[in-house]
C-alpha positions as CSV (number, residue, x, y, z in Angstrom):
1,X,95.8,124.8,96.4
2,X,94.9,125.3,100.0
3,X,97.6,127.7,100.6
4,X,96.2,129.7,97.3
5,X,92.7,129.4,98.7
6,X,93.9,130.7,102.2
7,X,95.7,133.5,100.5
8,X,92.6,134.5,98.4
9,X,90.5,134.5,101.4
10,X,93.0,136.5,103.6
11,X,92.9,139.0,100.2
12,X,88.9,139.3,100.8
13,X,89.2,139.9,104.4
14,X,91.9,142.6,103.6
15,X,89.7,144.2,101.1
16,X,86.4,144.5,103.3
17,X,88.4,145.6,106.2
18,X,90.0,148.3,104.0
19,X,86.8,149.5,102.6
20,X,85.1,149.5,106.2
21,X,88.1,151.4,107.4
22,X,88.1,154.0,104.6
23,X,84.4,154.6,104.8
24,X,84.6,154.8,108.5
25,X,87.6,157.5,108.6
26,X,87.0,159.4,105.6
27,X,83.4,160.4,106.0
28,X,81.5,159.2,109.0
29,X,83.7,159.4,112.0
30,X,85.4,162.7,110.4
31,X,82.3,164.6,110.5
32,X,81.1,163.2,113.9
33,X,84.6,164.6,115.3
34,X,84.0,168.1,113.8
35,X,80.4,168.2,114.9
36,X,81.5,167.0,118.6
37,X,84.3,169.6,118.6
38,X,81.9,172.3,117.4
39,X,79.2,171.4,120.1
40,X,81.4,171.0,122.9
41,X,82.8,174.4,122.1
42,X,79.6,176.1,122.2
43,X,78.5,174.1,124.8
44,X,81.3,175.0,127.0
45,X,81.7,178.7,125.9
46,X,84.7,178.0,124.3
47,X,86.4,176.9,127.4
48,X,89.8,176.4,125.6
49,X,90.0,180.0,124.7
50,X,88.4,181.6,128.0
51,X,90.7,179.5,130.7
52,X,94.2,179.8,128.8
53,X,95.7,180.9,132.0
54,X,94.2,177.9,133.9
55,X,95.2,175.7,131.2
56,X,99.0,176.9,131.9
57,X,98.4,176.7,135.7
58,X,97.3,173.1,135.6
59,X,100.2,171.9,133.6
60,X,102.8,173.7,136.1
61,X,101.4,172.0,139.2
62,X,100.5,168.7,137.7
63,X,103.3,166.8,138.9
64,X,102.4,167.0,142.6
65,X,99.8,165.3,144.7
66,X,99.4,161.8,143.5
67,X,99.1,160.3,147.1
68,X,100.2,156.9,145.8
69,X,98.3,156.9,142.5
70,X,99.1,158.6,139.3
71,X,99.8,162.1,139.1
72,X,98.0,164.5,136.7
73,X,101.1,165.1,134.6
74,X,102.0,161.4,134.4
75,X,98.4,160.7,132.9
76,X,99.0,163.7,130.4
77,X,102.3,162.0,129.6
78,X,100.6,158.6,128.7
79,X,98.2,160.4,126.7
80,X,100.9,162.3,125.1
81,X,102.7,159.1,124.5
82,X,100.0,158.0,122.2
83,X,99.3,161.0,120.7
84,X,102.5,161.7,119.5
85,X,103.6,158.9,117.4
86,X,104.8,157.8,114.0
87,X,101.7,159.5,112.5
88,X,103.1,162.7,113.6
89,X,105.7,162.1,111.1
90,X,104.6,159.9,108.4
91,X,100.8,161.2,108.7
92,X,101.4,164.9,108.3
93,X,103.9,164.1,105.3
94,X,100.9,162.3,103.6
95,X,98.5,165.3,104.2
96,X,101.2,167.8,102.6
97,X,101.4,165.5,99.4
98,X,97.7,165.1,99.1
99,X,96.5,168.4,100.0
100,X,99.5,170.9,100.0
101,X,100.5,173.3,102.5
102,X,96.9,174.6,103.0
103,X,96.2,171.5,104.9
104,X,98.2,172.5,107.9
105,X,95.6,175.4,108.2
106,X,92.5,173.3,108.5
107,X,94.4,170.8,110.9
108,X,95.1,174.0,113.2
109,X,91.2,174.9,113.1
110,X,90.1,171.1,114.0
111,X,92.8,171.0,116.8
112,X,91.4,174.5,118.1
113,X,87.8,172.6,117.9
114,X,89.1,169.4,119.3
115,X,90.4,170.7,122.5
116,X,86.9,171.1,123.9
117,X,86.1,167.8,123.0
118,X,89.4,166.7,124.8
119,X,88.6,168.7,127.8
120,X,84.8,167.3,128.0
121,X,85.8,163.6,127.8
122,X,88.7,164.2,130.6
123,X,86.3,165.9,132.7
124,X,83.7,163.2,132.4
125,X,86.6,160.3,133.0
126,X,87.5,162.2,136.1
127,X,83.8,162.5,137.3
128,X,83.2,158.9,137.0
129,X,86.2,157.5,137.9
130,X,86.5,154.6,140.5
131,X,89.2,154.3,143.4
132,X,91.0,150.8,143.4
133,X,92.1,149.0,146.4
134,X,95.9,150.1,145.7
135,X,95.1,153.8,145.8
136,X,95.0,154.2,142.0
137,X,91.9,155.2,139.9
138,X,90.4,154.2,137.0
139,X,88.0,155.9,134.4
140,X,87.5,156.6,131.0
141,X,84.6,155.7,128.4
142,X,83.9,152.2,129.8
143,X,83.0,154.0,133.2
144,X,81.3,157.2,132.4
145,X,78.9,155.0,129.9
146,X,78.5,152.5,132.7
147,X,77.9,154.9,135.6
148,X,76.7,158.1,134.0
149,X,74.5,156.6,131.2
150,X,73.8,153.5,133.3
151,X,74.7,151.1,130.4
152,X,77.1,148.9,131.6
153,X,76.8,146.4,129.0
154,X,77.7,149.0,126.4
155,X,80.5,150.2,128.7
156,X,81.7,146.4,128.3
157,X,81.5,146.5,124.5
158,X,83.9,149.7,124.5
159,X,86.2,148.1,127.0
160,X,86.3,144.9,124.8
161,X,86.7,146.7,121.6
162,X,89.5,149.0,122.8
163,X,91.2,146.1,124.8
164,X,91.7,144.2,121.6
165,X,92.7,147.1,119.5
166,X,95.1,148.7,122.1
167,X,96.5,145.6,124.2
168,X,97.1,143.2,121.7
169,X,97.1,144.8,118.0
170,X,98.8,148.1,118.6
171,X,102.1,146.4,120.4
172,X,102.1,144.3,117.1
173,X,102.1,147.1,114.4
174,X,104.4,149.5,116.5
175,X,106.9,146.7,117.1
176,X,107.0,146.2,113.6
177,X,107.7,150.1,112.8
178,X,110.4,149.5,115.2
179,X,112.3,146.8,113.5
180,X,111.7,148.3,110.5
181,X,113.3,151.4,111.2
182,X,116.3,149.9,112.5
183,X,116.6,147.7,109.7
184,X,116.6,150.7,107.3
185,X,118.9,152.7,109.3
186,X,121.5,149.9,110.5
187,X,120.7,146.8,108.7
188,X,119.4,145.0,112.0
189,X,117.8,141.9,111.1
190,X,114.2,141.4,112.2
191,X,114.9,138.8,114.7
192,X,117.5,140.7,116.6
193,X,114.8,143.6,116.4
194,X,112.3,141.5,118.1
195,X,114.6,140.4,120.8
196,X,115.2,144.2,121.3
197,X,111.8,145.0,121.3
198,X,110.7,142.3,123.7
199,X,113.6,143.4,126.1
200,X,112.4,147.3,126.0
201,X,108.6,146.7,126.6
202,X,108.4,143.6,128.8
203,X,109.5,145.2,132.0
204,X,107.1,148.2,131.5
205,X,104.4,146.4,130.5
206,X,104.6,143.8,133.1
207,X,105.2,146.3,135.8
208,X,101.5,147.8,135.4
209,X,100.1,151.2,135.1
210,X,102.4,152.8,137.6
211,X,105.5,151.4,135.5
212,X,103.9,152.8,132.4
213,X,103.3,156.1,133.7
214,X,107.0,156.4,135.1
215,X,108.3,155.7,131.9
216,X,105.9,158.0,130.0
217,X,106.6,160.9,132.2
218,X,110.1,161.4,131.2
219,X,110.3,159.7,127.8
220,X,107.2,161.0,126.2
221,X,107.9,164.7,127.0
222,X,111.6,164.5,126.2
223,X,111.1,163.2,122.9
224,X,108.6,165.7,121.6
225,X,110.8,168.5,123.0
226,X,114.0,167.2,121.3
227,X,112.1,166.9,118.0
228,X,110.8,170.6,118.5
229,X,114.4,172.1,119.4
230,X,115.7,170.4,116.2
231,X,112.8,172.1,114.1
232,X,113.0,175.1,115.6
233,X,117.0,175.3,114.9
234,X,116.2,174.9,111.4
235,X,113.7,177.3,111.0
236,X,116.2,179.8,112.8
237,X,118.8,179.0,110.3
238,X,116.6,179.3,107.2
239,X,114.4,182.3,108.1
240,X,113.5,183.4,104.7
241,X,112.3,179.8,103.7
242,X,110.5,179.6,107.0
243,X,108.6,182.6,106.2
244,X,107.7,181.6,102.9
245,X,106.5,178.4,104.3
246,X,104.1,180.1,106.6
247,X,102.7,182.2,103.6
248,X,102.3,179.1,101.6
249,X,99.9,177.4,104.5
250,X,97.7,180.7,104.4
251,X,97.4,181.0,100.6
252,X,97.2,177.2,100.0
253,X,94.5,177.0,102.4
254,X,92.3,179.5,100.4
255,X,93.6,178.9,96.8
256,X,95.1,182.2,97.0
257,X,98.2,181.2,94.7
258,X,98.3,178.4,92.1
259,X,100.6,175.5,92.2
260,X,100.0,175.0,96.2
261,X,98.0,172.4,95.9
262,X,98.8,168.9,96.6
263,X,98.9,166.0,94.0
264,X,95.0,165.8,94.6
265,X,94.9,169.4,93.8
266,X,92.6,172.4,95.2
267,X,91.2,173.9,98.2
268,X,89.0,170.9,98.9
269,X,91.9,168.5,99.2
270,X,93.5,170.9,101.5
271,X,90.7,171.0,103.9
272,X,90.0,167.2,103.7
273,X,93.4,166.3,104.0
274,X,94.2,168.6,106.9
275,X,91.1,168.1,108.6
276,X,91.6,164.3,108.8
277,X,95.2,164.4,109.7
278,X,94.3,166.8,112.6
279,X,91.5,164.7,114.1
280,X,93.3,161.5,114.2
281,X,96.6,163.0,115.3
282,X,95.0,164.6,118.5
283,X,92.8,161.7,119.3
284,X,90.2,164.2,121.0
285,X,87.0,162.2,121.1
286,X,88.1,158.7,120.0
287,X,88.4,157.6,123.8
288,X,91.7,156.6,124.6
289,X,93.2,159.6,126.2
290,X,90.1,159.6,128.3
291,X,91.3,156.2,130.0
292,X,94.7,158.0,130.8
293,X,92.8,161.0,132.3
294,X,90.8,159.1,134.5
295,X,93.6,157.4,136.0
296,X,95.1,160.6,137.6
297,X,94.7,162.0,141.1
298,X,93.5,165.7,140.9
299,X,91.4,167.8,143.4
300,X,88.9,168.7,140.7
301,X,87.9,167.2,137.5
302,X,88.1,169.8,135.3
303,X,92.2,170.2,135.9
304,X,92.6,167.2,134.1
305,X,90.2,168.3,131.5
306,X,92.6,171.5,131.2
307,X,95.7,169.2,131.2
308,X,94.2,167.1,128.3
309,X,93.6,170.3,126.3
310,X,97.1,171.3,126.5
311,X,97.9,167.7,125.2
312,X,96.1,168.5,121.8
313,X,97.9,171.7,121.7
314,X,101.2,169.6,121.9
315,X,100.1,167.3,119.5
316,X,99.1,169.2,116.9
317,X,99.9,172.9,117.1
318,X,103.5,172.2,117.8
319,X,104.7,168.5,116.7
320,X,102.7,168.3,113.7
321,X,103.2,172.0,112.6
322,X,107.3,171.3,113.3
323,X,106.7,168.3,110.8
324,X,105.0,170.4,108.1
325,X,107.4,173.2,108.5
326,X,110.5,171.1,108.1
327,X,109.3,169.8,105.0
328,X,108.2,173.0,103.6
329,X,111.3,174.7,104.3
330,X,113.0,171.9,102.4
331,X,110.7,172.7,99.3
332,X,110.7,171.2,96.2
333,X,114.1,169.5,96.8
334,X,112.3,166.8,98.7
335,X,108.4,167.3,97.5
336,X,108.8,165.7,94.2
337,X,105.3,164.7,92.6
338,X,105.0,161.7,90.6
339,X,105.6,159.1,93.0
340,X,103.3,157.0,95.1
341,X,101.7,159.2,98.0
342,X,102.2,156.5,100.5
343,X,105.7,155.7,99.2
344,X,106.8,159.4,99.7
345,X,105.0,159.8,102.7
346,X,107.1,157.1,104.9
347,X,110.5,158.8,104.2
348,X,109.6,162.5,103.3
349,X,110.4,164.0,106.9
350,X,113.7,162.2,107.1
351,X,114.5,163.3,103.5
352,X,113.9,166.8,104.4
353,X,115.8,167.0,107.5
354,X,118.6,165.4,105.9
355,X,118.5,167.8,103.1
356,X,118.7,170.6,105.6
357,X,121.0,169.3,108.3
358,X,123.0,166.7,106.8
359,X,122.9,162.9,106.1
360,X,124.1,162.3,109.7
361,X,120.6,162.9,110.8
362,X,119.1,159.7,109.2
363,X,120.3,157.7,112.2
364,X,118.7,160.0,114.7
365,X,115.7,160.1,113.1
366,X,115.5,156.5,112.9
367,X,116.0,156.5,116.6
368,X,113.6,159.2,117.0
369,X,111.0,156.8,115.1
370,X,111.8,153.8,117.4
371,X,111.2,156.1,120.5
372,X,108.0,157.4,119.0
373,X,106.5,153.5,118.3
374,X,107.8,152.5,121.5
375,X,106.2,155.3,123.6
376,X,102.8,154.4,121.6
377,X,103.1,151.0,122.7
378,X,103.2,152.1,126.5
379,X,100.5,154.5,126.1
380,X,98.2,152.4,124.1
381,X,98.5,149.5,126.6
382,X,97.8,151.6,129.5
383,X,94.3,152.1,127.8
384,X,93.8,148.3,127.2
385,X,95.0,147.8,131.1
386,X,92.2,150.5,132.0
387,X,89.6,148.8,129.8
388,X,90.5,145.2,131.3
389,X,90.3,146.6,134.9
390,X,86.7,147.5,134.0
391,X,85.8,143.9,133.0
392,X,87.7,142.2,135.6
393,X,89.9,143.0,138.8
394,X,91.4,139.4,139.0
395,X,95.3,140.0,138.9
396,X,95.6,136.7,136.7
397,X,93.6,138.1,134.0
398,X,95.6,141.3,134.1
399,X,98.9,139.0,134.4
400,X,97.6,137.0,130.9
401,X,97.1,140.5,129.1
402,X,100.4,141.9,130.2
403,X,102.2,138.6,129.0
404,X,100.1,138.6,125.7
405,X,101.0,142.2,124.7
406,X,104.8,141.4,125.2
407,X,104.2,137.9,122.9
408,X,102.5,140.1,120.5
409,X,105.0,142.5,120.5
410,X,107.7,140.3,119.7
411,X,105.4,138.5,116.8
412,X,104.8,141.8,115.2
413,X,108.5,142.3,115.0
414,X,109.0,140.0,112.2
415,X,105.8,139.8,110.4
416,X,103.9,142.1,108.0
417,X,100.6,143.0,109.7
418,X,98.6,144.9,107.1
419,X,95.1,143.0,108.3
420,X,95.4,143.3,111.7
421,X,96.6,147.2,111.5
422,X,93.4,147.7,109.6
423,X,91.4,145.4,111.9
424,X,92.6,148.0,114.7
425,X,91.4,150.9,112.7
426,X,88.0,149.5,112.5
427,X,87.8,148.7,116.2
428,X,89.0,152.1,117.2
429,X,86.7,153.7,115.0
430,X,83.8,151.7,116.4
431,X,84.9,152.6,119.8
432,X,85.1,156.4,118.8
433,X,81.5,156.4,117.8
434,X,80.1,154.9,121.0
435,X,82.3,157.4,123.0
436,X,81.2,160.4,121.0
437,X,77.5,159.5,121.3
438,X,77.9,159.0,125.2
439,X,79.9,162.3,125.3
440,X,77.1,164.5,123.8
441,X,74.5,162.6,126.2
442,X,76.6,163.6,129.3
443,X,77.5,166.9,128.3
444,X,75.4,168.7,130.9
445,X,77.8,166.8,133.4
446,X,80.8,168.6,131.7
447,X,79.1,171.9,132.0
448,X,77.9,171.5,135.5
449,X,81.4,170.5,136.7
450,X,82.9,173.7,134.8
451,X,80.4,176.0,136.4
452,X,81.1,174.6,139.8
453,X,85.1,175.1,139.2
454,X,84.1,178.8,137.8
455,X,82.3,179.4,140.8
456,X,84.7,178.2,143.3
457,X,87.5,180.2,141.7
458,X,85.7,183.5,141.6
459,X,84.9,183.1,145.3
460,X,88.1,181.5,146.5
461,X,91.0,183.1,148.3
462,X,93.3,180.2,147.7
463,X,94.4,177.6,145.0
464,X,93.1,174.7,147.5
465,X,89.9,176.4,148.2
466,X,89.0,177.0,144.6
467,X,89.9,173.3,143.5
468,X,87.9,171.6,146.0
469,X,85.1,169.6,144.9
470,X,82.3,167.1,145.9
471,X,80.4,164.6,144.1
472,X,77.3,166.3,145.5
473,X,77.8,169.6,144.0
474,X,74.9,171.8,143.5
475,X,76.0,172.6,139.6
476,X,76.0,168.9,138.5
477,X,72.5,167.3,137.1
478,X,72.6,164.9,140.2
479,X,74.8,163.7,142.8
480,X,77.5,161.4,141.4
481,X,77.4,157.5,141.9
482,X,79.2,156.4,145.0
483,X,82.9,156.5,144.0
484,X,86.0,158.7,144.1
485,X,84.4,161.9,144.9
486,X,82.3,160.7,148.3
487,X,84.7,163.0,150.5
488,X,87.1,165.7,149.4
489,X,89.4,164.4,152.2
490,X,90.6,161.5,150.2
491,X,92.6,163.6,147.7
């Protein structure tokens, strides 16, 4: 009887959490993120379109100049590790099933808007970052809420929420995805999968933020590039189907051709599913990537803002689009109606690539899922570490979180985690709302930093001159609090 009662109680908890999560993500947070994207696009005068050359230049030179800290590229890679995850494979497939090919176009549009939000939160993370004794920096929502809005308690609330979701829950659910993939592809038992997960994660997580950044610097870009090359090869060998796939995206978005709607049907389904997929894939405005952005060593805050714009482009316009095109090129042979959307989404991308390339590709695709989940653990935990450093600077507390994350990864490898996954969604959603409100309230700081960069760029004769930045810039609303930007010479 007690076990039945506990099962019933857990079922009620699951139902409540699922209801809150659906309400949060389907309506409230979705429209807040769209509104923020429009607001910052207008506020920055479409910075993502006006400064495409500077965005490219920032990426090219982003691996230099850490001075013992974390390079701009490493911070970008950590954010990319979390952005480019299993959602790029499963989530895009679900959007296509529910919204049809037209969902992809709306996914593109919200990504373009989201780049302005990503620029703003990364720039704020840099403006209000703090230097640590070991030479590294920490920044992000908790820091700009505390130092910019002067609300340290609210910054602490954000830090606690993000710490639990990213530091303890995320390793569990992603480890579960790793073992499930290995079991499906090679019959590996969950217990052996747990040993493998712990062996992979422990050295990196216990090594601290620098170790996580070093691993992400190579693994995340390589993973994304390998996937893009695979899909590009498919498109080049199926040119007719690729062109038809692009046509179906445009026509499906506006209902120009019948039969292109998803299972839910229609233009509305395409819009809602494309918008939701784009928003929660690129993570612009959710606060996580800002934690990584604030850890970078750069000469001007705006430089890291440009880097994060590129991260959104890679995630949505490249990786998510690659997934969508692979599925659409495979066509009706894999897009079979009549089955559960979630059931089909889990294997749809793998089925499409296996159909186009061959059954041999199923094992490499399973390994890709493993790498995606592994890098997501690294990226998410780095966010948690930044939040913990806001709350406490005691080495013992940091070590306890690292050990806890490794233990959670091991437990998650052998347990079904529906409840904690939904809890993570709710916690991340709450944190995102706090972050979005802070971003809007601090928008004048973003505009001031951008104006400073533009003024220096127009009047300088060298890259070093144009990048120089001080916390007492005349373009800022007020001098920055004492911290990382007191003296330009320290960078």
